[in-house]
Structure formats: structure tokens, C-alpha cells
C-alpha positions as CSV (number, residue, x, y, z in Angstrom):
1,X,125.9,84.2,131.8
2,X,121.9,84.7,132.1
3,X,120.5,85.7,128.4
4,X,118.5,88.4,129.7
5,X,121.4,90.1,131.3
6,X,123.8,89.2,128.0
7,X,121.2,90.5,125.8
8,X,120.8,93.7,128.3
9,X,124.3,94.1,128.2
10,X,124.7,93.7,124.8
11,X,121.5,96.7,124.2
12,X,123.2,99.3,126.6
13,X,127.2,98.7,124.5
14,X,124.8,99.4,120.9
15,X,123.0,102.3,123.1
16,X,126.4,103.7,124.1
17,X,127.7,103.4,120.3
18,X,124.6,105.1,119.3
19,X,125.3,108.1,121.5
20,X,128.6,108.2,120.7
21,X,128.1,108.5,117.4
22,X,125.2,111.3,117.6
23,X,127.1,113.0,119.7
24,X,130.6,113.0,117.3
25,X,128.2,114.1,114.5
26,X,126.6,117.1,116.1
27,X,128.6,120.1,114.5
28,X,130.0,122.8,116.7
29,X,127.6,125.9,117.5
30,X,128.2,128.5,115.3
31,X,128.9,132.0,117.6
32,X,127.8,134.6,115.6
33,X,129.3,138.1,117.2
34,X,128.6,141.6,116.1
35,X,131.3,143.7,116.2
36,X,130.6,147.5,117.6
37,X,130.0,147.9,120.9
38,X,130.2,143.9,121.1
39,X,133.8,143.2,120.5
40,X,135.0,146.7,120.2
41,X,134.1,150.0,121.1
42,X,135.0,153.4,118.8
43,X,136.8,156.2,119.2
44,X,136.6,159.4,117.0
45,X,139.0,162.8,117.3
46,X,136.0,164.5,116.0
47,X,132.9,162.3,115.6
48,X,130.7,165.2,113.9
49,X,133.2,166.9,111.4
50,X,135.2,163.6,110.6
51,X,133.2,160.4,110.6
52,X,134.8,158.0,108.2
53,X,131.3,157.4,106.8
54,X,130.3,161.2,106.6
55,X,134.0,162.0,104.9
56,X,133.0,159.1,102.2
57,X,129.8,160.1,101.7
58,X,130.7,163.4,101.4
59,X,133.6,162.8,98.6
60,X,131.2,160.3,96.8
61,X,128.2,163.0,96.6
62,X,130.5,165.9,96.4
63,X,128.1,167.9,99.5
64,X,128.8,168.2,103.2
65,X,127.8,165.3,104.8
66,X,128.0,165.3,108.6
67,X,127.3,162.6,111.3
68,X,125.1,165.3,113.6
69,X,123.4,163.2,116.1
70,X,122.3,160.3,113.7
71,X,122.4,156.9,115.8
72,X,124.7,154.1,113.8
73,X,123.8,151.4,116.4
74,X,122.6,147.4,114.7
75,X,122.7,149.3,111.3
76,X,124.7,147.9,108.2
77,X,126.9,150.1,106.7
78,X,124.6,150.9,103.4
79,X,121.4,151.5,105.6
80,X,123.7,154.0,107.8
81,X,124.6,155.9,104.7
82,X,120.9,155.8,103.9
83,X,119.8,157.4,107.0
84,X,122.7,159.8,106.8
85,X,121.9,160.9,103.1
86,X,118.2,161.3,104.6
87,X,119.1,163.7,107.2
88,X,120.6,166.0,104.6
89,X,117.9,165.7,102.1
90,X,119.7,163.3,99.2
91,X,117.2,160.5,98.3
92,X,116.6,158.5,95.5
93,X,114.0,160.6,94.1
94,X,116.1,163.6,94.0
95,X,119.3,162.8,93.3
96,X,119.7,161.0,89.5
97,X,123.2,158.8,90.6
98,X,122.3,158.3,94.0
99,X,123.3,154.2,94.0
100,X,126.3,154.6,92.2
101,X,127.1,157.6,94.4
102,X,126.1,155.0,97.3
103,X,128.7,152.2,95.8
104,X,131.1,154.7,95.7
105,X,131.0,155.7,99.5
106,X,131.3,151.9,100.6
107,X,134.4,151.5,98.3
108,X,136.1,154.5,99.4
109,X,135.2,153.7,103.1
110,X,137.7,151.5,103.8
111,X,140.6,153.8,102.9
112,X,138.8,157.0,104.8
113,X,138.8,154.6,108.0
114,X,142.5,153.4,107.5
115,X,143.6,157.1,107.0
116,X,141.8,158.1,109.8
117,X,143.5,155.5,112.1
118,X,146.9,156.8,110.7
119,X,146.3,160.2,111.5
120,X,144.6,159.3,114.6
121,X,141.3,160.6,113.5
122,X,139.4,157.4,114.5
123,X,140.4,154.1,116.4
124,X,138.8,151.1,118.0
125,X,140.1,149.3,121.2
126,X,138.9,146.1,122.7
127,X,136.0,145.8,125.4
128,X,136.7,144.3,128.7
129,X,137.2,140.5,128.7
130,X,137.4,140.3,124.7
131,X,140.6,138.8,123.5
132,X,140.1,136.1,126.8
133,X,137.2,135.0,126.0
134,X,137.9,134.6,122.2
135,X,141.3,132.8,123.3
136,X,139.0,130.7,125.1
137,X,136.3,130.0,122.9
138,X,138.6,129.2,120.2
139,X,140.3,126.0,122.4
140,X,136.8,124.3,122.1
141,X,135.5,121.6,119.9
142,X,132.0,122.3,119.9
143,X,132.1,126.0,118.7
144,X,133.1,127.8,115.7
145,X,134.1,131.6,116.0
146,X,132.5,133.6,113.3
147,X,131.0,137.5,112.3
148,X,127.6,138.6,111.9
149,X,128.0,142.7,111.6
150,X,126.6,145.4,109.5
151,X,130.1,146.7,108.4
152,X,131.2,145.7,105.2
153,X,134.0,142.9,105.2
154,X,137.1,145.5,104.8
155,X,135.6,147.9,107.4
156,X,135.3,144.6,109.5
157,X,139.2,143.6,109.1
158,X,140.0,147.1,110.2
159,X,138.0,147.5,113.2
160,X,139.6,144.0,114.4
161,X,143.0,145.0,113.6
162,X,142.8,148.5,115.3
163,X,141.7,147.1,118.5
164,X,144.4,143.9,118.5
165,X,141.6,141.3,118.0
166,X,143.4,138.5,116.6
167,X,141.5,138.2,113.3
168,X,141.9,134.9,112.3
169,X,140.3,133.3,114.9
170,X,136.9,133.9,112.7
171,X,139.0,132.8,109.1
172,X,138.0,130.2,106.9
173,X,139.4,128.8,103.7
174,X,137.1,129.7,100.9
175,X,136.0,127.9,97.8
176,X,139.1,129.8,95.8
177,X,141.6,128.5,98.8
178,X,142.0,131.9,100.2
179,X,141.3,132.8,103.7
180,X,138.6,134.7,104.1
181,X,136.4,136.1,107.4
182,X,133.2,133.7,108.3
183,X,130.0,134.5,108.9
184,X,128.0,137.5,107.2
185,X,128.6,141.3,106.6
186,X,127.3,144.4,105.3
187,X,128.2,143.7,101.9
188,X,125.7,140.9,101.5
189,X,122.7,142.5,102.1
190,X,121.6,145.7,103.7
191,X,118.6,144.6,106.0
192,X,120.4,142.7,109.1
193,X,117.9,140.2,109.4
194,X,118.7,139.2,106.2
195,X,122.6,138.4,106.9
196,X,121.6,135.5,108.9
197,X,121.1,133.1,105.9
198,X,124.0,133.9,104.2
199,X,126.2,132.9,107.7
200,X,124.2,129.7,107.3
201,X,125.1,128.8,103.8
202,X,128.5,129.8,104.3
203,X,128.9,127.2,107.4
204,X,126.9,124.7,105.5
205,X,129.3,124.8,102.7
206,X,132.3,124.5,104.8
207,X,130.9,122.0,106.9
208,X,129.1,119.6,104.0
209,X,126.1,119.6,106.0
210,X,123.0,121.4,106.8
211,X,122.9,124.2,109.3
212,X,120.0,124.1,111.6
213,X,119.1,127.7,113.4
214,X,119.8,125.7,117.0
215,X,123.2,125.7,115.2
216,X,123.8,129.0,115.6
217,X,123.6,131.9,118.1
218,X,123.9,135.6,117.7
219,X,125.9,137.6,120.2
220,X,125.2,141.5,120.0
221,X,124.7,144.9,121.9
222,X,121.4,146.1,120.3
223,X,118.0,145.0,120.0
224,X,118.1,145.1,116.4
225,X,121.0,142.3,116.7
226,X,117.9,140.1,118.6
227,X,115.6,141.2,116.5
228,X,117.9,139.9,113.5
229,X,118.5,136.5,115.7
230,X,114.4,136.1,116.6
231,X,113.4,136.7,112.8
232,X,115.5,134.1,111.8
233,X,114.8,131.6,114.9
234,X,118.2,131.6,116.5
235,X,119.5,132.5,119.8
236,X,120.5,135.8,120.9
237,X,123.1,136.6,124.0
238,X,122.9,140.2,124.3
239,X,125.6,142.3,126.0
240,X,125.4,145.8,127.7
241,X,128.2,147.2,126.3
242,X,127.1,149.2,123.5
243,X,125.3,152.5,123.6
244,X,121.5,151.1,124.2
245,X,120.0,150.5,127.7
246,X,120.1,147.1,129.3
247,X,116.2,147.6,129.4
248,X,116.2,147.9,126.1
249,X,118.0,144.3,125.5
250,X,115.3,142.4,127.6
251,X,114.0,140.3,124.6
252,X,117.2,138.6,124.2
253,X,117.3,135.1,125.5
254,X,120.2,135.6,127.9
255,X,121.7,139.2,128.7
256,X,125.5,139.9,130.1
257,X,124.7,143.1,131.6
258,X,128.5,143.6,131.9
259,X,129.6,142.6,128.3
260,X,132.3,139.4,128.8
261,X,133.6,140.5,132.2
262,X,132.8,137.3,133.9
263,X,133.9,134.8,131.0
264,X,133.2,131.5,132.8
265,X,129.7,133.0,132.8
266,X,129.7,134.2,129.2
267,X,131.0,131.2,128.1
268,X,128.4,129.3,129.5
269,X,125.8,131.7,128.3
270,X,127.1,131.7,124.3
271,X,127.2,127.8,124.4
272,X,124.1,126.8,125.9
273,X,121.6,129.6,125.7
274,X,118.7,128.5,123.4
275,X,115.7,130.5,121.9
276,X,113.3,131.1,124.4
């Protein structure tokens, strides 16, 4: 064999091995799913009088607090509570035990939600295509399912359980050896854009190696999801299945107008979309 030909073959093999090593070392993309309006839709028998957030606040503050026309889309549990309280004239400046009562409301909120589910006052159902999308994504080696939601962890579990979404798909083993949901939640921070670093650190700890913004994608249904993603240099795939207009989601890096109805298109968008 001619020397130059042999050298070419050797060089090609080395390059192939390097490419394989690079491919093998690339971490699975972290898929950060919002919950409300993205995976599930909410149902309330009486959204004004018996919304669990309002009833939890009413108990904690010992006042009659109702949802009225407050929009919750894209908020965190704590920010939603503050907005509701403000609408009723309750602020930190005029309420001495304000923070203590907010914490109490957050603590008792899951019990109000579970009671509502049991009594048929509130429940959640999965949006079209969600079960099949998650099933297929969970079989892929190049992605990892996770959550990024304004719900505190226990609220997230209640909503997914109510909608019969397989929670185990989002679980990991935490440092204590217990099962925990992977991602970031309303427990972590009141501001949605501040949740991404929590999810990023947890995934890096799980993998034992750094995670970059390009290793993640946020899937959500509101402009706040888009802002949250872009504030952290993360790509966002928006879905038009929530309360926000499709036009309001135009800044997303990819828009699935009909949500996850087309499973193949959804998987392609979630895996391949990069920040513009």
C-alpha cells in the first residue's frame, strides 16, 4: 500500500474515533417542560369562589380572598399569591405578618388542592398528544425529561397525578437516595427567570459535569416562558395550548401552534430547536 494512502486511512480512522468520542460525550438535552397550559389544562367548578390558591390565602390571612379576574398564566405560586393579595389591598406595608402568612398559604396549598380533587372542585387533564409525546421522548438516549414550573413541587405532583401523567418520567435519585422531580420549581425562587440556574445545577450534579444553556430547552405556553428561556440564553419551544394568543408567542424560537398534536413535528422541534 502506498504510504500516503495508508496515512490517509489511519488519519481517517483517528478522526472517526474522535467523532465517536465526541458524540458519546455529548450530554442528553434537558427538556424543561412547563405544566399548566403545556402538559395539562385546569378545571375549576367555581374558579372565583373555590380556587385553591384563593382558599389557601383566605385561611392563612383570615380574610375573604377570591381569584376574580386575576390571570395566573406564567406566574409562580408565590408571585400569584402576591398579585392576588395586592388586588385585595393586602401588602407587606400594611400587614405585619405578611411573609409568615404567605409561607403558611404555600404550606397548606397542596392540602387544599388535594381536597378539591377529592371533592370534584378542581382537577387537571392532559392536553392532546402529551402522553404519547412523553412516552416517545422517554425512550430516546439524547434527551432527559424535566420540569420548569412556577408550581411548588407538591403542587406539580398533584396536577400531573390528576392528569394521569407518568411522574416517574421526570424523576431522578437525589443526593439522599430518594426519588425527586428533576428541574426547577416555585419553591426555588419567586421569579420565573431565576429558576433556570436551579435546573441547570441539578442536572450538572446528576451528570457530574457542566451543563451549558445549549444543553437545555424550555417548552411552555406563555410569553413568560419565552422570557425565562431567553434571559438564560436557552432556546424556547412555545405551544399554543394555553390561555395566551399565538401572536403573543412570536418571540419563541419555534412555535407549535396546535401543541403536541403532531408528535413527530413536536419531537423534532424539541430536540433540534436552538436559540435564535
